[in-house]
C-alpha positions in Angstrom: 139.2 140.9 30.5 138.5 137.6 31.9 139.2 135.3 28.7 143.1 134.4 30.0 141.5 133.7 33.6 139.0 131.3 32.4 141.1 129.4 30.1 142.4 126.9 32.8 138.8 126.0 33.4 137.6 125.8 29.9 140.8 124.2 27.9 140.6 120.9 29.8 136.8 120.2 28.8 137.2 121.7 25.1 140.3 119.8 24.6 138.5 116.5 25.8 135.7 117.3 23.3 138.0 118.2 20.5 139.9 114.7 21.0 136.5 113.2 20.8 135.7 114.9 17.6 138.9 114.1 15.7 138.2 110.5 16.4 135.0 110.8 14.1 137.1 112.5 11.4 135.8 116.0 12.1 138.1 118.9 11.3 138.6 122.5 12.8 137.3 124.0 9.7 134.0 121.9 9.8 133.6 122.8 13.4 134.2 126.7 12.5 132.0 126.7 9.3 129.1 124.8 11.4 129.3 127.5 14.0 128.9 130.2 11.5 125.8 128.7 10.4 124.5 128.6 13.8 125.2 132.2 14.1 123.2 132.9 11.0 120.2 131.1 12.7 120.7 133.3 15.9 120.4 136.5 13.5 117.3 135.2 11.8 115.8 134.2 15.2 116.4 137.9 16.4 114.9 139.2 13.4 111.8 137.6 14.0 111.9 138.3 17.7 112.7 134.9 19.1 114.9 136.0 21.7 115.3 132.4 23.6 115.6 130.7 20.3 118.4 133.3 19.6 120.1 132.8 23.1 120.3 129.4 22.4 122.0 129.8 19.2 124.4 132.4 20.4 125.4 129.9 23.0 125.8 127.1 20.7 127.8 129.3 18.2 130.2 130.2 21.1 130.8 126.6 22.0 131.5 125.8 18.5 134.0 128.7 18.5 135.8 127.4 21.5 135.7 123.6 20.1 137.5 124.4 16.6 140.4 125.6 18.4 140.6 122.5 20.6 140.2 120.4 17.2 143.0 122.5 15.7 145.4 121.6 18.6 144.6 118.1 17.9 145.3 118.2 14.3 147.6 121.2 13.9 146.8 124.8 13.4 146.6 126.2 9.9 146.6 129.6 8.6 143.1 128.9 6.9 141.8 127.7 10.2 142.8 131.0 11.9 141.4 133.0 8.9 137.9 131.3 8.9 137.7 131.7 12.7 138.3 135.3 12.8 136.4 136.4 9.9 133.2 134.5 10.9 133.6 135.9 14.6 133.7 139.3 13.4 130.5 138.5 11.0 128.8 137.0 13.7 129.4 140.1 16.2 128.2 142.5 13.7 125.0 140.2 12.8 123.9 140.1 16.3 123.1 144.0 16.9 122.0 144.0 13.1 119.3 141.4 14.3 118.0 143.5 17.2 117.6 146.3 15.0 115.7 144.6 12.0 113.5 142.7 14.8 112.8 146.2 16.2 113.6 149.3 14.3 113.8 151.3 17.6 117.1 149.7 18.4 118.6 150.8 14.9 120.8 153.7 16.2 121.8 151.9 19.2 122.9 148.7 16.9 124.7 150.9 14.8 126.6 152.6 17.4 127.6 149.1 19.0 128.6 147.7 15.5 130.7 150.8 15.0 132.4 150.0 18.4 133.0 146.3 17.2 134.8 147.9 14.1 137.0 149.9 16.5 137.8 146.6 18.8 138.4 144.5 15.5 140.5 146.8 13.6 142.8 147.5 16.4 142.9 143.8 17.4 143.7 142.7 13.7 146.2 145.6 13.0 148.3 144.8 16.1 148.4 141.2 15.1 150.2 141.9 11.8 152.6 144.3 13.6 153.2 141.5 16.2 153.8 139.1 13.5 156.4 141.4 11.8 158.1 141.9 15.0 157.9 138.4 16.1 156.0 139.2 19.1 154.2 136.3 20.4 151.8 135.0 23.4 149.9 132.0 24.7 148.4 133.7 27.7 144.9 132.8 25.7 146.2 129.7 24.3 147.7 128.7 21.3 146.5 130.8 18.5 147.2 131.5 14.7 147.2 135.1 15.4 148.6 137.3 18.3 145.6 138.1 20.7 145.8 141.6 22.4 143.7 141.7 25.4 141.4 144.4 26.6 138.4 145.6 28.8 135.9 143.7 26.5 137.3 140.7 25.1 135.2 137.2 24.3 133.8 136.5 27.7 132.3 140.0 28.4 130.8 140.1 24.7 129.2 137.0 25.2 127.7 137.8 28.3 126.2 141.2 26.9 124.7 139.4 24.1 123.3 136.8 26.7 122.1 139.6 28.8 120.2 141.5 25.7 118.4 138.1 24.8 117.3 137.8 28.0 116.0 141.4 28.6 115.5 142.5 24.7 113.5 145.7 26.0 117.0 147.1 27.6 118.9 146.4 24.2 119.4 150.0 23.7 120.9 150.7 27.4 123.3 147.5 27.2 124.3 148.7 23.7 125.4 152.1 24.6 127.0 151.1 27.8 129.0 148.1 26.1 129.9 150.4 23.1 131.4 152.8 25.5 133.3 149.9 27.1 134.6 148.7 23.7 136.0 152.2 22.8 137.9 151.7 26.1 139.4 148.6 25.0 140.2 150.3 21.5 141.7 153.2 23.0 144.3 151.2 25.3 145.0 148.8 22.6 145.9 151.9 20.0 148.2 153.4 23.1 150.1 150.0 23.7 150.2 149.7 19.9 152.0 153.1 19.4 154.3 152.4 22.2 155.2 149.0 20.8 156.0 150.2 17.2 157.8 153.1 18.6 160.5 150.9 20.4 
């Protein structure tokens, strides 16, 4: 919901850092994979109940997720880069609730509900991206991307925010998970609605 509004604030900083990384020969894919490894560390920290460490790793993962695009804009966006970015993102978003469930089995049902809602937002996002590509639909409202980015109530910023809040107040994980899952289903429903309208035209 807020991603497109935050881009004018975030992009100048990330682009400056991206240019700096390119000078050292660091590729976008290197940044993406490094971010994926950091995401795995966040998952392991949650499994062990180290919530502050997990919080730091989650934030670092998201910084890397922004930087890979900045580096790609310097060197040129590639299909492989876009593929790695989206796959590792979705794995990360599934691992974090799973980490809370492993760390505290009482969180298992709420984590399962949240992961299922992520499947809804992810599949509705990717399916529309395929249709958009076939129909030649494009947008740069969220910056230049290798895939069409369909917005919604729960986008990157909102998801990061709820993961941060979960790490700060882990005892309330179940409440946060159920509420955010509900918001995710609103996002999925609106995406399906717009996809139906678009594909019927």
